[in-house]
N, C-alpha and C positions, 0 to 999 in steps of 0.2 A: 550494530555499532561498527562492525568491521567493514561494512560496505560504504559507509559515509566517512568523510575526512574532517578532522578538526582544523582549526585556524593554521596549524603548522603543517598541514598536508599529511598527517599521520592518521591511521585508523583510530577511532575513538576508543577510549577505555572507560570504565565506569567513572573514574575520577575526572577525566577530561569532559565527559558528558555532564557530570554533576556541575563542574565549573561553568560549562556552557549554559546550563539552565540558570545558574546564579547570575551570569552576565547578561541575561535578557533584560531589555529595557522596560518592557511592560510589567505591570503588576502580575505576578505569577506565584505559583507554589514553589517551594524549595524541595529538591529531591537529592537525598544523600547518595554518595557513591555506593554505599551498602545496599540501599533500596534498588538502585539500578542494577547492581550485580545479581540481586535476588530475582529481579524481573528477567534478566538475561538468561539465567540458568534454570528458570522455571520454578524455583521454590516459592515465589510469590506470583500469583497469576490473576490478581484482580485489582489493578491500579485504578485510582480515581480518574475521572475525565480530566481534571486539572493537571494531573501528573502526565497523562498521555499527551495533552496539548503542549505542555511545557517541553517534554522530550522531543516532540515533533518540531517545535520551533528551534530548539537547540541543535537538532540534526539538519537544519537548513530548510525548514518549512516543508517537510515531507508530509503526505497525507497520513492520518491516523491508521488507516488500514495497513500501511507499510510496516507497522509494528506487530501485526498479528502473526502468530506462530504457525504459518502454513506456507509451503513452498510456492503456491500459486499467488501469494501476496507480495512476492519480491520483485515484481515488474513495476518499478517506480513510474515509468512513463504511462503505463496503462492506468495506474492509480491516480496520477495527476489528471489525466483526461477524464476519469470517472467523476471527479469533483465538478465538472462542467455539467449543468442541468441539461444541455442539449445532448451530451453524450449519454446521459442516463435515459433520455427520451428515446434515443436510437436503440438502446438495449431493451427498453420496454416494448418497442415496436417489434423487436426480434423475438421476444418471448412468445412462445406458442407456435412459432413457425417450425415446420419440419427441418431437421438437420440438413437435408439436401438443399433447402432454400437458403440456409445460412451460408453454405458454400457458394451459392450463386451471388449472394449479397457481398460476401468477402471478395470474390473474384471481381465483381463490378467496382467495388471500392478500390481495389488494387489497380485496376485499369484507370480509374479516374485520377488516382494519385500520380500514376505514370504520365497521364495526359497533362496534368498540371505541372509536371517537372519536379514533383516532390520525391524525396528519397524513399525507397521501400521500407516498410516497417519490418524489422527482424522478428522472427518467431521467438516466442518466449522460451528461454532456456529452461525455466522451471517446468514447463509442460513437457519437455523432452527428456528430463532427468529420469534415468531408471532408478528403481529402488522400491522400497515398501510403499504401497499405495494406501492412503487413508480412505475411510468411507467418505464418499462424495455426498454433499448435501443435495437435496432436491432443489428445484428452482424456487419453490415456495420457502424452504428453509433458508436458502442463500439470500433471498430477498428480505426475509424477516431479520436475518443476521445483519445484513447491511443497513437496514432501516434502524435497528436497535443501536448499531455502532455510530451512525450519523445523527441520531436523534438528540443526543446530549450535547452536540457541538454547536 
């Protein structure tokens, strides 16, 4: 909530986000400010798909993965790109390649962006943050987690 702004340009609070959900034009679920506060502080950790979709819409159309409680999911640009089927195809093609090949592909893509006059993509700050490291999912676990998260949408 703190990284997205409300209509007044301020960081969202549980009350402003609840009001944002209520202001949505489409038929949606209502989410109380107390429920949002519980989700934000981790005391409730299993929202319905309708709740997640409504919160994403109220936050300005962010992808549902943006709400996942993990540092690597705070790269909104990458998450928005991931919703593109072609981007997911590129990731699927990378799966199984040795890490050394990934570096070659990344270097090639960076060169192509430069040739096209596109701005460089900044490195994710989340990946560079020091601190306690969580257990990393295997590729199969991560793929299953992503599939499960997208399945209900």
